[in-house]
N, CA, C and O atoms as CSV, one atom per row, in Angstrom:
chain,resi,resn,atom,element,x,y,z
A,1,MET,N,N,1.167,-1.310,0.120
A,1,MET,CA,C,0.205,-0.029,0.285
A,1,MET,C,C,0.979,1.177,0.014
A,1,MET,O,O,2.199,1.226,-0.146
A,2,GLN,N,N,0.074,2.233,-0.025
A,2,GLN,CA,C,1.279,3.298,-0.428
A,2,GLN,C,C,1.565,3.896,0.839
A,2,GLN,O,O,1.190,3.055,1.657
A,3,ALA,N,N,2.024,4.887,1.456
A,3,ALA,CA,C,2.477,5.092,2.572
A,3,ALA,C,C,1.673,5.692,3.077
A,3,ALA,O,O,1.410,5.509,4.266
A,4,ASP,N,N,0.804,6.927,2.050
A,4,ASP,CA,C,-0.102,8.132,2.168
A,4,ASP,C,C,-1.509,7.907,2.898
A,4,ASP,O,O,-2.139,8.615,3.683
A,5,VAL,N,N,-1.870,6.091,2.090
A,5,VAL,CA,C,-3.031,5.374,2.458
A,5,VAL,C,C,-3.184,4.885,3.754
A,5,VAL,O,O,-2.137,4.267,3.951
A,6,LYS,N,N,-3.929,4.794,4.829
A,6,LYS,CA,C,-3.768,4.872,5.927
A,6,LYS,C,C,-5.665,3.942,6.295
A,6,LYS,O,O,-6.810,4.377,6.174
A,7,PHE,N,N,-5.128,2.609,6.742
A,7,PHE,CA,C,-6.430,1.488,7.066
A,7,PHE,C,C,-6.246,0.960,8.544
A,7,PHE,O,O,-5.095,0.813,8.955
A,8,PRO,N,N,-7.209,0.697,9.281
A,8,PRO,CA,C,-7.714,0.560,10.425
A,8,PRO,C,C,-6.781,-0.833,11.026
A,8,PRO,O,O,-5.790,-0.844,10.295
A,9,ARG,N,N,-6.717,-1.451,11.556
A,9,ARG,CA,C,-5.766,-2.592,11.778
A,9,ARG,C,C,-6.639,-3.474,11.771
A,9,ARG,O,O,-6.222,-4.539,11.314
A,10,ASP,N,N,-7.747,-3.477,12.108
A,10,ASP,CA,C,-9.360,-4.332,11.645
A,10,ASP,C,C,-9.700,-4.209,10.543
A,10,ASP,O,O,-10.927,-4.108,10.534
A,11,SER,N,N,-9.217,-4.148,9.384
A,11,SER,CA,C,-9.364,-3.523,8.330
A,11,SER,C,C,-9.357,-5.213,7.232
A,11,SER,O,O,-8.429,-6.021,7.238
A,12,SER,N,N,-10.366,-5.315,6.587
A,12,SER,CA,C,-10.045,-6.896,6.251
A,12,SER,C,C,-10.021,-7.383,4.516
A,12,SER,O,O,-10.357,-6.503,3.724
A,13,ALA,N,N,-9.820,-8.096,4.218
A,13,ALA,CA,C,-9.037,-8.501,2.851
A,13,ALA,C,C,-10.195,-9.396,1.932
A,13,ALA,O,O,-10.804,-10.247,2.579
A,14,LYS,N,N,-10.486,-9.283,0.696
A,14,LYS,CA,C,-11.341,-10.270,0.116
A,14,LYS,C,C,-10.442,-10.075,-1.457
A,14,LYS,O,O,-9.905,-9.090,-1.964
A,15,ILE,N,N,-10.599,-11.665,-1.957
A,15,ILE,CA,C,-10.194,-11.881,-3.220
A,15,ILE,C,C,-11.587,-11.730,-3.989
A,15,ILE,O,O,-12.485,-12.561,-3.852
A,16,LEU,N,N,-11.683,-10.729,-4.718
A,16,LEU,CA,C,-13.046,-10.412,-5.623
A,16,LEU,C,C,-13.006,-10.682,-6.775
A,16,LEU,O,O,-11.844,-10.928,-7.099
A,17,THR,N,N,-14.058,-10.810,-8.012
A,17,THR,CA,C,-13.801,-10.343,-9.392
A,17,THR,C,C,-15.012,-9.765,-10.150
A,17,THR,O,O,-16.235,-9.701,-10.020
A,18,SER,N,N,-14.028,-9.368,-11.026
A,18,SER,CA,C,-14.998,-8.372,-11.727
A,18,SER,C,C,-15.634,-8.828,-12.739
A,18,SER,O,O,-15.108,-9.376,-13.708
A,19,GLY,N,N,-17.150,-8.573,-12.529
A,19,GLY,CA,C,-18.070,-9.094,-13.271
A,19,GLY,C,C,-18.285,-10.564,-13.023
A,19,GLY,O,O,-18.306,-11.277,-12.019
A,20,LEU,N,N,-18.436,-10.743,-14.303
A,20,LEU,CA,C,-18.984,-12.405,-13.908
A,20,LEU,C,C,-17.757,-13.589,-13.816
A,20,LEU,O,O,-17.394,-14.380,-12.945
A,21,LEU,N,N,-17.276,-13.229,-15.356
A,21,LEU,CA,C,-15.912,-14.187,-15.662
A,21,LEU,C,C,-14.728,-13.269,-15.712
A,21,LEU,O,O,-13.750,-13.645,-16.358
A,22,GLY,N,N,-14.697,-11.877,-14.984
A,22,GLY,CA,C,-13.773,-10.789,-15.187
A,22,GLY,C,C,-12.402,-11.433,-14.313
A,22,GLY,O,O,-12.362,-12.490,-13.682
A,23,GLU,N,N,-11.135,-10.253,-14.538
A,23,GLU,CA,C,-10.479,-10.975,-13.340
A,23,GLU,C,C,-10.326,-10.479,-12.036
A,23,GLU,O,O,-11.071,-9.576,-11.655
A,24,GLN,N,N,-9.580,-10.881,-11.401
A,24,GLN,CA,C,-9.502,-11.055,-9.979
A,24,GLN,C,C,-8.827,-9.852,-9.279
A,24,GLN,O,O,-7.916,-9.291,-9.889
A,25,TYR,N,N,-9.114,-9.494,-8.304
A,25,TYR,CA,C,-8.423,-8.602,-7.351
A,25,TYR,C,C,-8.364,-8.219,-6.082
A,25,TYR,O,O,-9.316,-8.757,-5.518
A,26,ILE,N,N,-7.728,-7.547,-5.294
A,26,ILE,CA,C,-7.868,-7.616,-3.820
A,26,ILE,C,C,-8.657,-6.287,-3.485
A,26,ILE,O,O,-8.336,-5.156,-3.849
A,27,GLY,N,N,-9.982,-6.717,-2.558
A,27,GLY,CA,C,-10.711,-5.822,-2.209
A,27,GLY,C,C,-10.300,-5.576,-0.726
A,27,GLY,O,O,-10.476,-6.553,0.002
A,28,LEU,N,N,-9.933,-4.776,-0.303
A,28,LEU,CA,C,-9.871,-3.772,0.973
A,28,LEU,C,C,-11.226,-3.169,1.792
A,28,LEU,O,O,-11.536,-1.984,1.673
A,29,GLU,N,N,-11.841,-3.917,2.462
A,29,GLU,CA,C,-12.417,-3.381,3.855
A,29,GLU,C,C,-12.311,-2.085,5.132
A,29,GLU,O,O,-11.845,-2.569,6.164
A,30,PRO,N,N,-12.519,-1.138,5.216
A,30,PRO,CA,C,-11.593,-0.244,6.485
A,30,PRO,C,C,-12.357,-1.137,7.362
A,30,PRO,O,O,-13.196,-1.895,6.875
A,31,GLY,N,N,-12.069,-1.093,8.914
A,31,GLY,CA,C,-12.349,-1.482,9.869
A,31,GLY,C,C,-12.543,-0.395,10.765
A,31,GLY,O,O,-12.036,0.644,10.341
A,32,ALA,N,N,-13.229,-0.275,12.092
A,32,ALA,CA,C,-13.239,0.394,12.810
A,32,ALA,C,C,-12.084,0.972,14.045
A,32,ALA,O,O,-12.279,2.013,14.672
A,33,ASP,N,N,-11.103,0.252,14.205
A,33,ASP,CA,C,-10.243,0.334,14.888
A,33,ASP,C,C,-9.020,1.979,14.408
A,33,ASP,O,O,-8.487,2.452,13.404
A,34,GLU,N,N,-9.144,2.324,16.125
A,34,GLU,CA,C,-8.758,3.461,16.405
A,34,GLU,C,C,-6.840,3.393,15.600
A,34,GLU,O,O,-6.278,4.436,15.265
A,35,LYS,N,N,-6.320,2.317,15.480
A,35,LYS,CA,C,-5.037,2.213,15.134
A,35,LYS,C,C,-4.660,1.677,13.840
A,35,LYS,O,O,-4.807,0.506,13.491
A,36,ASN,N,N,-4.225,2.504,13.241
A,36,ASN,CA,C,-3.968,1.998,11.407
A,36,ASN,C,C,-2.790,1.025,11.474
A,36,ASN,O,O,-1.972,0.862,12.379
A,37,PHE,N,N,-2.960,0.166,9.793
A,37,PHE,CA,C,-1.413,-0.780,9.794
A,37,PHE,C,C,-0.488,0.003,9.889
A,37,PHE,O,O,-0.622,1.068,9.286
A,38,GLY,N,N,0.689,-0.214,10.615
A,38,GLY,CA,C,2.067,0.098,10.490
A,38,GLY,C,C,3.115,-0.642,9.636
A,38,GLY,O,O,2.919,-1.760,9.159
A,39,GLU,N,N,3.650,-0.301,9.564
A,39,GLU,CA,C,5.054,-0.895,8.384
A,39,GLU,C,C,5.200,-2.276,9.374
A,39,GLU,O,O,5.362,-2.516,10.570
A,40,GLY,N,N,5.032,-3.057,8.050
A,40,GLY,CA,C,4.842,-4.425,8.235
A,40,GLY,C,C,4.069,-5.924,9.037
A,40,GLY,O,O,4.272,-7.132,9.163
A,41,ASP,N,N,3.056,-4.823,9.444
A,41,ASP,CA,C,1.546,-5.269,9.765
A,41,ASP,C,C,1.012,-6.347,8.638
A,41,ASP,O,O,1.088,-6.196,7.419
A,42,ARG,N,N,0.656,-7.066,9.089
A,42,ARG,CA,C,-0.433,-8.073,8.359
A,42,ARG,C,C,-1.643,-7.985,8.183
A,42,ARG,O,O,-2.322,-7.518,9.098
A,43,ILE,N,N,-2.277,-8.413,6.945
A,43,ILE,CA,C,-4.108,-8.396,7.825
A,43,ILE,C,C,-4.449,-9.879,7.954
A,43,ILE,O,O,-3.963,-10.859,7.388
A,44,LYS,N,N,-5.464,-9.761,8.900
A,44,LYS,CA,C,-5.447,-10.710,9.662
A,44,LYS,C,C,-7.010,-11.601,9.483
A,44,LYS,O,O,-7.364,-12.693,9.928
A,45,ILE,N,N,-7.822,-10.427,8.498
A,45,ILE,CA,C,-9.206,-10.892,8.255
A,45,ILE,C,C,-9.424,-11.243,6.715
A,45,ILE,O,O,-9.473,-10.498,5.736
A,46,THR,N,N,-9.529,-12.492,6.818
A,46,THR,CA,C,-9.674,-12.350,5.108
A,46,THR,C,C,-10.616,-13.279,4.656
A,46,THR,O,O,-11.180,-14.080,5.401
A,47,GLN,N,N,-10.832,-13.172,3.237
A,47,GLN,CA,C,-11.837,-14.286,2.345
A,47,GLN,C,C,-11.134,-14.567,1.050
A,47,GLN,O,O,-10.466,-13.885,0.274
A,48,SER,N,N,-11.491,-15.713,1.092
A,48,SER,CA,C,-11.087,-16.484,-0.400
A,48,SER,C,C,-11.449,-16.029,-1.624
A,48,SER,O,O,-11.897,-14.889,-1.499
A,49,ALA,N,N,-11.456,-16.299,-2.453
A,49,ALA,CA,C,-12.196,-15.895,-3.810
A,49,ALA,C,C,-13.641,-17.102,-3.934
A,49,ALA,O,O,-13.691,-18.108,-3.225
A,50,ILE,N,N,-14.385,-16.854,-4.643
A,50,ILE,CA,C,-14.953,-17.728,-4.142
A,50,ILE,C,C,-15.542,-18.226,-5.885
A,50,ILE,O,O,-16.029,-17.512,-6.762
A,51,VAL,N,N,-15.226,-19.827,-5.888
A,51,VAL,CA,C,-15.402,-20.245,-7.443
A,51,VAL,C,C,-16.460,-20.856,-7.759
A,51,VAL,O,O,-16.996,-21.825,-7.221
A,52,LEU,N,N,-16.839,-20.081,-8.926
A,52,LEU,CA,C,-18.075,-19.694,-9.501
A,52,LEU,C,C,-18.407,-21.516,-10.013
A,52,LEU,O,O,-19.536,-21.890,-9.693
A,53,GLU,N,N,-17.568,-22.535,-10.708
A,53,GLU,CA,C,-18.289,-23.452,-10.600
A,53,GLU,C,C,-18.470,-23.769,-9.842
A,53,GLU,O,O,-19.666,-23.709,-9.558
A,54,ASN,N,N,-17.582,-24.372,-8.830
A,54,ASN,CA,C,-17.978,-25.217,-6.984
A,54,ASN,C,C,-19.740,-24.347,-6.952
A,54,ASN,O,O,-20.689,-25.117,-6.802
A,55,LEU,N,N,-20.066,-22.800,-7.095
A,55,LEU,CA,C,-20.981,-22.573,-6.627
A,55,LEU,C,C,-22.454,-23.101,-7.609
A,55,LEU,O,O,-23.455,-23.318,-6.926
A,56,ILE,N,N,-22.556,-23.250,-8.737
A,56,ILE,CA,C,-23.115,-23.432,-9.494
A,56,ILE,C,C,-23.516,-24.861,-9.239
A,56,ILE,O,O,-24.651,-25.338,-9.200
A,57,SER,N,N,-22.119,-25.558,-9.043
A,57,SER,CA,C,-22.747,-27.275,-8.998
A,57,SER,C,C,-23.171,-27.530,-7.762
A,57,SER,O,O,-23.729,-28.570,-7.413
A,58,GLN,N,N,-22.914,-26.576,-7.065
A,58,GLN,CA,C,-23.361,-27.014,-5.698
A,58,GLN,C,C,-25.513,-26.571,-5.474
A,58,GLN,O,O,-26.334,-27.100,-4.725
A,59,PHE,N,N,-25.667,-25.528,-6.420
A,59,PHE,CA,C,-27.191,-24.863,-6.666
A,59,PHE,C,C,-27.911,-26.019,-7.468
A,59,PHE,O,O,-29.047,-26.487,-7.391
A,60,LEU,N,N,-26.475,-26.391,-8.521
A,60,LEU,CA,C,-27.746,-27.909,-9.307
A,60,LEU,C,C,-27.645,-28.874,-8.371
A,60,LEU,O,O,-28.665,-29.549,-8.510
A,61,PHE,N,N,-26.848,-29.424,-7.300
A,61,PHE,CA,C,-27.038,-30.247,-7.193
A,61,PHE,C,C,-28.135,-30.144,-5.443
A,61,PHE,O,O,-28.616,-31.171,-4.963
A,62,ASN,N,N,-28.279,-29.078,-4.932
A,62,ASN,CA,C,-29.443,-28.805,-4.480
A,62,ASN,C,C,-30.626,-29.314,-4.902
A,62,ASN,O,O,-31.282,-30.263,-4.475
A,63,LYS,N,N,-30.864,-28.352,-6.045
A,63,LYS,CA,C,-32.447,-28.173,-7.112
A,63,LYS,C,C,-32.110,-30.282,-7.379
A,63,LYS,O,O,-32.999,-31.113,-7.560
A,64,ALA,N,N,-31.257,-30.438,-7.337
A,64,ALA,CA,C,-31.625,-31.629,-8.127
A,64,ALA,C,C,-32.086,-33.167,-6.771
A,64,ALA,O,O,-32.842,-34.121,-6.952
A,65,ALA,N,N,-31.421,-32.878,-5.774
A,65,ALA,CA,C,-32.142,-33.374,-4.574
A,65,ALA,C,C,-33.357,-33.112,-3.919
A,65,ALA,O,O,-34.006,-33.882,-3.210
A,66,GLU,N,N,-33.698,-31.463,-4.356
A,66,GLU,CA,C,-35.422,-31.008,-4.202
A,66,GLU,C,C,-35.976,-32.032,-4.800
A,66,GLU,O,O,-36.759,-32.825,-4.277
A,67,GLY,N,N,-35.470,-32.043,-6.239
A,67,GLY,CA,C,-36.994,-32.595,-7.607
A,67,GLY,C,C,-37.100,-33.978,-6.769
A,67,GLY,O,O,-38.206,-34.470,-6.544
A,68,SER,N,N,-35.674,-34.701,-6.231
A,68,SER,CA,C,-36.068,-36.008,-6.053
A,68,SER,C,C,-37.378,-36.125,-4.761
A,68,SER,O,O,-38.501,-36.578,-4.539
A,69,LYS,N,N,-36.732,-35.677,-4.421
A,69,LYS,CA,C,-38.020,-35.734,-2.524
A,69,LYS,C,C,-39.514,-35.383,-3.147
A,69,LYS,O,O,-40.540,-35.728,-2.561
A,70,GLY,N,N,-39.518,-34.935,-3.924
A,70,GLY,CA,C,-41.051,-34.199,-4.838
A,70,GLY,C,C,-40.987,-35.854,-5.605
A,70,GLY,O,O,-41.899,-36.376,-4.963
A,71,GLU,N,N,-40.757,-36.358,-6.039
A,71,GLU,CA,C,-40.724,-37.582,-6.684
A,71,GLU,C,C,-41.112,-38.553,-5.466
A,71,GLU,O,O,-42.339,-38.583,-5.368
A,72,GLU,N,N,-40.520,-39.305,-4.566
A,72,GLU,CA,C,-40.924,-39.799,-3.330
A,72,GLU,C,C,-41.855,-39.597,-3.204
A,72,GLU,O,O,-42.234,-40.763,-3.314
A,73,LYS,N,N,-43.104,-38.842,-2.973
A,73,LYS,CA,C,-44.189,-38.544,-2.652
A,73,LYS,C,C,-45.264,-39.325,-3.438
A,73,LYS,O,O,-46.459,-39.125,-3.215
């Protein structure tokens, strides 16, 4: 980060995607701590990228499971 940009020490970082199939980038969400990150500090609150294929397959699996429950009646 640039030295003139200050982020509270409880800020978080996420890997985000630009659009549906776009490039990935790191998004920083500022926290509310009164102390800011200093040189050498590390972000402790992180969230991994969501893999679109896994999300779609989970959705389809759940829909298939719902459909098979209806057939059992």
